ZAVONU-942681 format. One record per atom (N, C-alpha, C, O): y negated, z negated, x negated; residue in three letters. Coordinates in steps of 0.001 Angstrom, whole numbers, padded with zeros to 6 digits, always signed. Atoms other than C-alpha are relative to their C-alpha. Layout:
YZXALA;...
END
This chain:
-001009+000636+000826MET;+034178-034111+016362MET;+000436-001334+000600MET;+001633-001599+000704MET;-000355+001311-000541TYR;+034021-037594+017895TYR;+000851+000144+001253TYR;+001835-000577+001416TYR;-000751-000207-001225GLY;+035262-036328+021256GLY;+001410+000498-000248GLY;+002325+000173+000509GLY;-001315-000560+000300ARG;+038173-034487+019658ARG;+000988-001068-000448ARG;+002195-000898-000274ARG;-000905+001063+000447VAL;+039584-037699+018199VAL;+000035-001151+001005VAL;+000480-002255+000692VAL;-000031+000963-001102ASN;+039176-039534+021506ASN;-000858-001238-000249ASN;-000613-002294+000335ASN;+000961+001076+000231THR;+036374-041721+020180THR;-001377+000546+000341THR;-001841+001495-000291THR;+001335-000507-000351PRO;+033006-041254+021858PRO;-001026-000320-001081PRO;-000858-001256-001863PRO;+001122+000283+000896LEU;+029813-041074+019855LEU;-000854-001056+000686LEU;-001400-000822+001765LEU;+000768+001104-000587HIS;+028081-044387+020500HIS;-001471+000403+000068HIS;-001984+000990-000885HIS;+001415-000376-000133PRO;+024503-043907+021798PRO;-000889-000510-001137PRO;-001833+000177-001527PRO;+000801+000517+001122VAL;+023093-046108+019008VAL;+000210+000870-001233VAL;-000748+001189-001937VAL;-000294-000859+001156ILE;+024837-043995+016356ILE;-000625+001372+000210ILE;-001193+001944-000721ILE;+000636-001289-000294GLU;+023674-040803+018069GLU;-001497-000069-000292GLU;-002065+000854-000875GLU;+001429+000176+000249SER;+020124-042131+017930SER;-000301-000074-001495SER;-001275+000516-001962SER;+000193+000094+001456LEU;+020464-043019+014229LEU;+000143+001376-000659LEU;-000621+001718-001561LEU;-000205-001348+000545ILE;+021791-039511+013479ILE;-001197+000889+000332ILE;-001722+001582-000539ILE;+001151-000821-000406ARG;+019019-037826+015470ARG;-001257-000378-000789ARG;-001996+000497-001239ARG;+001171+000440+000773ASN;+016353-039940+013744ASN;+000078+000469-001443ASN;-000934+000863-002023ASN;-000177-000473+001379HIS;+017797-039038+010336HIS;-000334+001490-000096HIS;-001014+001921-001027HIS;+000272-001445+000000ILE;+017668-035332+011195ILE;-001497+000252+000148ILE;-002059+001083-000565ILE;+001448-000153-000203ILE;+014081-035632+012458ILE;-000764-000427-001246ILE;-001701+000255-001662ILE;+000680+000487+001207ASN;+013032-037677+009399ASN;+000094+000977-001161ASN;-000721+000932-002083ASN;-000180-000998+001049ASN;+014292-034824+007232ASN;-000490+001374+000439ASN;-000101+002391-000135ASN;+000574-001242-000511ASP;+012385-032183+009189ASP;+001084+001026+000329ASP;+000894+002232+000168ASP;-001147-000808-000429ARG;+015758-030860+010412ARG;+000625+000832-001120ARG;+001317+001815-000855ARG;-000620-000682+001144ILE;+016759-029736+006912ILE;+000779-001044-000788ILE;+000200-001982-001336ILE;-000859+000967+000677LEU;+019716-031575+005396LEU;+000782+000674-001118LEU;+001065+001870-001047LEU;-000787-000582+001091PRO;+021636-031082+002155PRO;+001407+000348+000488PRO;+002058-000459+001152PRO;-001325-000426-000462THR;+024824-029114+002775THR;+001119-000641-000809THR;+002228-000800-000299THR;-001049+000617+000817MET;+026730-030740-000093MET;+000449-001336+000582MET;+001568-001778+000320MET;-000337+001306-000575ALA;+026675-034017+001836ALA;+000884+000133+001236ALA;+001346-000877+001767ALA;-000811-000184-001197GLY;+028612-032495+004732GLY;-000836-000147+001260GLY;-002061-000253+001196GLY;+000690+000093-001287ILE;+027745-032740+008406ILE;-000420-001447+000239ILE;+000385-002371+000128ILE;+000540+001350-000202ALA;+025522-035710+009174ALA;+000770-000742+001089ALA;+000895-000258+002214ALA;-000670+000856-000964GLY;+027471-038477+010884GLY;+001509+000057+000001GLY;+002147-000711+000721GLY;-001454-000137-000045LEU;+031030-037392+010142LEU;+000738-000756-001099LEU;+001966-000831-001063LEU;-000689+000747+001053HIS;+031760-039445+007032HIS;+000509-001335+000542HIS;+000012-001847+001545HIS;-000707+001196-000469ALA;+033965-042518+007365ALA;-000906-001200+000222ALA;-000676-001985+001142ALA;+000838+001191-000148GLU;+031188-045064+006902GLU;-000795+000018+001307GLU;-001010-001030+001917GLU;+000711-000106-001279VAL;+029246-043756+009919VAL;+000995-000176+001149VAL;+000692-000835+002144VAL;-001028+000163-001027GLN;+032446-043509+011955GLN;+000427-001463+000120GLN;+000726-001934+001217GLN;-000368+001420-000036ALA;+033268-047110+010989ALA;-001009-000799+000821ALA;-000626-001635+001640ALA;+001021+000710-000775LEU;+029953-048361+012365LEU;+000075+000404+001472LEU;-000085-000437+002357LEU;-000173-000483-001371ASN;+030443-046196+015470ASN;+001126-000777+000685ASN;+000967-001259+001807ASN;-001146+000716-000567ASN;+033846-047802+016037ASN;-000308-001477+000210ASN;+000096-002058+001218ASN;+000363+001411-000128LEU;+032465-051298+015435LEU;-000832-000236+001262LEU;-000560-001163+002025LEU;+000865+000182-001169LEU;+029760-050878+018081LEU;+000774+000186+001305LEU;+000549-000537+002276LEU;-000838-000217-001189ILE;+032282-049506+020591ILE;+000899-001212+000243ILE;+001026-001679+001375ILE;-000876+001170-000142LEU;+034677-052391+019915LEU;-000760-001222+000500LEU;-000254-001978+001329LEU;+000811+001142-000440GLU;+031891-054947+020350GLU;-000394+000147+001470GLU;-000424-000842+002203GLU;+000287-000235-001424ASP;+030907-053339+023682ASP;+001212-000377+000848ASP;+001091-001082+001850ASP;-001229+000254-000756LYS;+034516-053487+024868LYS;+000359-001481-000001LYS;+000845-002007+001001LYS;-000350+001416+000120LYS;+034985-057056+023622LYS;-000711-000854+001051LYS;-000146-001822+001560LYS;+000760+000772-000999VAL;+032281-058316+025989VAL;+000044+000653+001387VAL;-000671+000237+002298VAL;-000194-000626-001303GLY;+033366-056009+028828GLY;-001166+000839+000486GLY;-001382+000969+001691GLY;+001170-000812-000363LYS;+030278-053789+028746LYS;+000324+001484-000141LYS;+001197+001873-000917LYS;-000080-001450+000141ILE;+029968-050040+029223ILE;-000578+000350-001368ILE;-001557-000253-001809ILE;+000457-000391+001338ILE;+029541-048325+025854ILE;-001478+000361+000036ILE;-001907+001224+000801ILE;+001427-000264+000120GLY;+025873-048377+024930GLY;-000878-000770+000962GLY;-002084-000530+001014GLY;+000787+000670-001042SER;+024787-050752+027712SER;-000569-001364-000408SER;-001310-001975+000362SER;+000549+001295+000419ARG;+024003-053887+025696ARG;-001428+000163-000510ARG;-001905+001281-000704ARG;+001365-000012+000528LYS;+020540-054828+024446LYS;+000022+000443-001460LYS;+000989+000192-002179LYS;+000081-000476+001385ILE;+019408-053247+021169ILE;+000107-001170-000972ILE;+000652-001015-002065ILE;-000089+001173+000879SER;+019095-056749+019698SER;+001453-000395-000257SER;+001773-000919-001324SER;-001421+000308+000189GLU;+022845-057205+020218GLU;+000635+000971-000993GLU;+001490+000582-001789GLU;-000526-000975+000960TYR;+023585-053998+018314TYR;-000523-000293-001402TYR;+000200-000139-002386TYR;+000561+000370+001306ILE;+021261-055078+015522ILE;+000772-001191-000563ILE;+001079-001227-001755ILE;-000797+001148+000444ARG;+023142-058386+015367ARG;+001363+000466-000521ARG;+001832-000014-001553ARG;-001292-000540+000443ASP;+026431-056443+015121ASP;-000126+000620-001387ASP;+000740+000432-002242ASP;+000216-000646+001296MET;+025001-054435+012221MET;-000243-001037-001087MET;+000266-000903-002200MET;+000324+001031+000988LEU;+023662-057530+010461LEU;+001218-000810-000426LEU;+001287-001272-001565LEU;-001167+000808+000353LYS;+026996-059322+010576LYS;+001152+000841-000567LYS;+002249+000327-000787LYS;-001036-000865+000570SER;+028935-056340+009207SER;-000422+000493-001381SER;-001601+000477-001735SER;+000256-000599+001315SER;+029241-054816+005751SER;+000865+001239-000124SER;+002023+001244+000293SER;-000717-001263+000171ILE;+030258-051266+004882ILE;+000190+000253-001489ILE;-000736+000085-002282ILE;-000335-000345+001380PHE;+031987-050264+001645PHE;+000411+001464-000033PHE;+001096+001934+000875PHE;-000458-001379+000177THR;+032448-046698+000404THR;+000820+000057-001282THR;+000361-000348-002350THR;-000893-000128+001147GLN;+035379-046004-001901GLN;+000667+001364+000022GLN;+000991+001901+001081GLN;-000674-001293+000128ARG;+036918-042802-003193ARG;+001463-000147+000404ARG;+002124-001124+000052ARG;-001391+000017-000437LEU;+040262-041984-001612LEU;+000858+000978-000784LEU;+002079+000835-000836LEU;-000742-001024+000731THR;+041229-038994-003735THR;-000551+000116-001415THR;-001488-000598-001774THR;+000361-000271+001400THR;+040862-037755-007322THR;+000405-001160-000905THR;+000953-002165-000452THR;-000331+001040+000982LYS;+041317-039790-010481LYS;-000763-001289+000260LYS;-000341-002368-000155LYS;+000832+001180-000263GLN;+038603-042139-009272GLN;+000387-000714+001302GLN;-000395-001520+001807GLN;-000415+000639-001254ALA;+040573-043218-006171ALA;-000144-001513-000119ALA;+000307-002119-001091ALA;+000231+001438-000007GLY;+039570-046761-005289GLY;-001342-000418-000569GLY;-001759-001564-000397GLY;+001315+000320+000573ASP;+036227-046574-007113ASP;-001064-000020+001094ASP;-001043+000795+002016ASP;+001143+000063-000911ASN;+033103-047592-005227ASN;-000963+001141-000298ASN;-001037+001617-001431ASN;+001071-000973+000209PHE;+030337-045044-004725PHE;-001073-000211+001055PHE;-000808-000755+002127PHE;+001114+000120-000947ALA;+026947-044943-003036ALA;+000185+001011+001128ALA;+000694+002111+000914ALA;-000049-000906-001147ALA;+026768-043407+000423ALA;-000877+001220-000282ALA;-001898+001107-000960ALA;+000748-001243+000218CYS;+025537-039785+000438CYS;-001374-000058+000677CYS;-001688-001020+001378CYS;+001346-000065-000578HIS;+022015-038752+001478HIS;+000031-000191+001512HIS;-000743-000974+002062HIS;-000052+000088-001460ASN;+022994-038312+005116ASN;+000440-001385+000463ASN;-000201-001984+001327ASN;-000483+001327-000411CYS;+024994-041527+005428CYS;-001014-001082-000348CYS;-001209-002019+000427CYS;+001016+000978+000391SER;+022323-043469+003542SER;-001155-000001+000987SER;-001687-001060+001321SER;+001087-000093-000971GLY;+019693-042204+005966GLY;+000398-000483+001381GLY;-000382-001146+002065GLY;-000487+000419-001318ILE;+021797-042773+009074ILE;+000227-001510+000019ILE;-000139-002191+000977ILE;-000313+001430+000083LEU;+022933-046215+007960LEU;-001162-000760-000630LEU;-000994-001518-001586LEU;+001193+000660+000523SER;+019407-047412+007366SER;-000005-001462+000445SER;+000900-001909+001150SER;+000110+001420-000327SER;+018294-051010+007731SER;+000137-000180+001509SER;-000462+000592+002258SER;-000532+001177+000676PRO;+019705-053323+009031PRO;+001439+000137-000480PRO;+002076-000868-000796PRO;-001387-000190+000416VAL;+023058-051778+008074VAL;+000129-000309-001487VAL;-000667+000163-002298VAL;-000233+000394+001383ASN;+024423-053272+004854ASN;+001129+000841-000589ASN;+002298+000639-000257ASN;-001004-000780+000723VAL;+026204-050703+002662VAL;+000118-000655-001374VAL;-000695-000404-002264VAL;-000155+000829+001190VAL;+027489-053021-000064VAL;+000102+000840-001266VAL;-000402+000444-002317VAL;-000204-000843+001173THR;+028441-050186-002409THR;-001211+000868-000318THR;-001191+001618-001293THR;+001264-000655+000315GLY;+024921-048754-002239GLY;-000309+001225+000833GLY;+000560+001836+001456GLY;+000513-001202-000657LYS;+022821-046000-000770LYS;-000742+000806-001054LYS;-001265+000236-002012LYS;+000728-000825+000961VAL;+021297-043060-002623VAL;-001496-000189+000193VAL;-001956-000502+001291VAL;+001444+000238-000051THR;+017612-043297-003441THR;-000729+000999+000879THR;-001847+000729+001317THR;+000660-000990-000857SER;+016832-040156-001435SER;+000037-000405+001465SER;-000628+000220+002292SER;-000116+000417-001401ALA;+017747-042009+001769ALA;-001361-000355+000552ALA;-002145-001065-000078ALA;+001271+000271-000637GLY;+014854-042133+004135GLY;-001097+000954-000436GLY;-002166+000999+000172GLY;+001012-000964+000427SER;+013010-039449+002216SER;+000204+001303+000761SER;+001257+001537+001354SER;-000040-001281-000698ASP;+012261-036052+003646ASP;+000614+001031-000936ASP;-000048+001513-001856ASP;-000690-000955+000860PHE;+014835-033725+002084PHE;-000713+001343-000018PHE;-000718+002032-001038PHE;+000682-001294-000070SER;+012837-030712+003258SER;-001188+000052-000954SER;-001549+001132-001422SER;+001132-000015+000935SER;+009896-031797+001070SER;+000466+000351-001404SER;-000281+000949-002178SER;-000564-000381+001297THR;+012154-031435-001960THR;+000146+001513-000066THR;-000144+002130-001091THR;-000178-001452-000042LEU;+012926-027880-000889LEU;-001325+000740-000031LEU;-001402+001851-000555LEU;+001288-000698-000076SER;+009271-027043-000290SER;-000545+000335-001382SER;-001316+001284-001526SER;+000433-000314+001375ARG;+008681-027153-004057ARG;+000446+001400-000399ARG;-000249+002105-001130ARG;-000555-001289+000385TYR;+010852-024077-004346TYR;-000515+001140+000860TYR;-000353+002307+000504TYR;+000528-001029-000889LYS;+009191-022232-001467LYS;-001404+000430-000405LYS;-001825+001545-000096LYS;+001368-000330+000391THR;+005702-022338-002944THR;+000017+000728-001335THR;+000786+000373-002228THR;+000039-000732+001264PRO;+004841-019869-005683PRO;-000418-000933-001136PRO;-001356-001720-001009PRO;+000325+000821+001161GLN;+004810-021510-009070GLN;-000182+000902-001206GLN;+000477+001933-001340GLN;+000275-000778+001200GLU;+003464-020232-012330GLU;+001184-000097-000952GLU;+001763-001167-001139GLU;-001098-000024+000955SER;+006087-019192-014824SER;-000370-000807-001239SER;-001507-000734-001707SER;+000301+000783+001195PRO;+006361-021549-017794PRO;-000101+000860-001259PRO;-000489+000361-002315PRO;+000020-000878+001184ILE;+006582-018535-020140ILE;-001307+000747-000082ILE;-001512+001533-001007ILE;
END
């Protein structure tokens, strides 16, 4: 997706996405969409690329401390663009909340499942359980 819109996937963002997938035992909620494609993750991706270009560096070649500084001095907002609630703030989905982990500041909030292992939630349904009846 990133390549199709002529914007490369920044190595730091790729690492954040991969870590999120690993932290969730490679099982992600499908209702949240594909991990990394929502606007808030793309916004951070674009910010890191712009900061690389601003100092004349190859994308992904600065020190990790510089990328952390970029994240600390930025704020991300999530707002609805469609439906009757257009313009309303909302918390980032499970995937975005996990990808945009600390030190990224999502002012409009992150869901509480962020950082948790989504697959552990599913495991409850895989194990036989006694019927309540």
